[in-house]
C-alpha positions in Angstrom: 1.0 21.1 -8.1 -0.3 17.5 -7.6 -3.9 16.9 -8.4 -6.4 16.0 -5.7 -7.2 12.8 -7.5 -3.7 11.6 -7.2 -3.5 12.6 -3.7 -6.8 10.7 -2.9 -5.6 7.6 -4.7 -2.4 7.6 -2.8 -4.1 8.1 0.6 -6.7 5.5 -0.1 -3.9 3.1 -1.1 -1.9 3.9 1.9 -4.9 3.0 4.2 -6.3 -0.1 2.4 -3.0 -1.9 1.5 -2.0 -2.7 5.2 -5.4 -4.2 5.9 -5.1 -6.5 2.7 -1.6 -7.5 3.8 -2.9 -8.5 7.2 -5.8 -10.6 5.5 -3.5 -12.2 3.1 -0.9 -13.1 5.8 -3.8 -14.5 7.9 -5.1 -16.7 5.3 -1.5 -17.8 4.6 -1.2 -18.9 8.2 -4.5 -20.6 8.1 -3.3 -22.6 5.0 -0.1 -23.4 6.8 -1.9 -24.8 9.7 -3.9 -26.9 7.3 -0.5 -28.2 6.0 -0.9 -26.6 2.5 2.6 -25.1 2.5 2.6 -24.4 -1.3 -0.4 -22.1 -1.2 0.9 -20.5 2.0 4.1 -19.7 0.3 2.4 -18.1 -2.6 0.4 -16.0 -0.4 3.5 -15.0 1.6 5.0 -13.7 -1.7 1.9 -11.9 -2.6 1.9 -10.3 0.9 5.6 -9.4 0.5 4.9 -7.7 -2.9 2.0 -5.9 -1.6 4.3 -4.6 1.3 6.7 -3.3 -1.3 3.9 -1.7 -3.3 2.7 0.0 0.1 6.2 1.3 0.8 6.5 2.8 -2.6 3.0 4.3 -2.3 4.0 5.8 1.1 7.1 7.4 -0.6 5.1 8.7 -3.4 2.6 10.2 -1.1 5.3 11.8 0.9 6.7 13.3 -2.4 3.3 14.3 -3.7 2.6 16.1 -0.5 5.9 17.8 -0.4 5.4 18.9 -4.0 2.0 20.3 -3.0 3.4 22.3 -0.3 6.3 23.7 -2.2 4.0 24.7 -4.9 2.9 28.3 -5.8 0.6 29.9 -3.3 -3.1 29.9 -4.2 -4.2 33.0 -5.9 -6.9 35.0 -4.1 
C-alpha cells in the first residue's frame, strides 16, 4: 500500500512540472531573441532535466497507483 502523501506529491509534481518546463522554455526563447545564447542554452538544459524528472515522476506515479490497486482490500 502506497501512502496518500506519496501519491499526493507525485500527482502534484505531475501537474506542476509541465507548467514549469513551459515557463523555462519561454524564458529561454526570450533570451535567445535578445541574443543571449549562453543563458538560453543553460535554460534549455534545465528544461531538459525537468522533462526527465517529469517522465520519471509519471512512471513512479503509474507504479504507485498500480501497487495501490494490487494491494490488499480495505478491511470493513
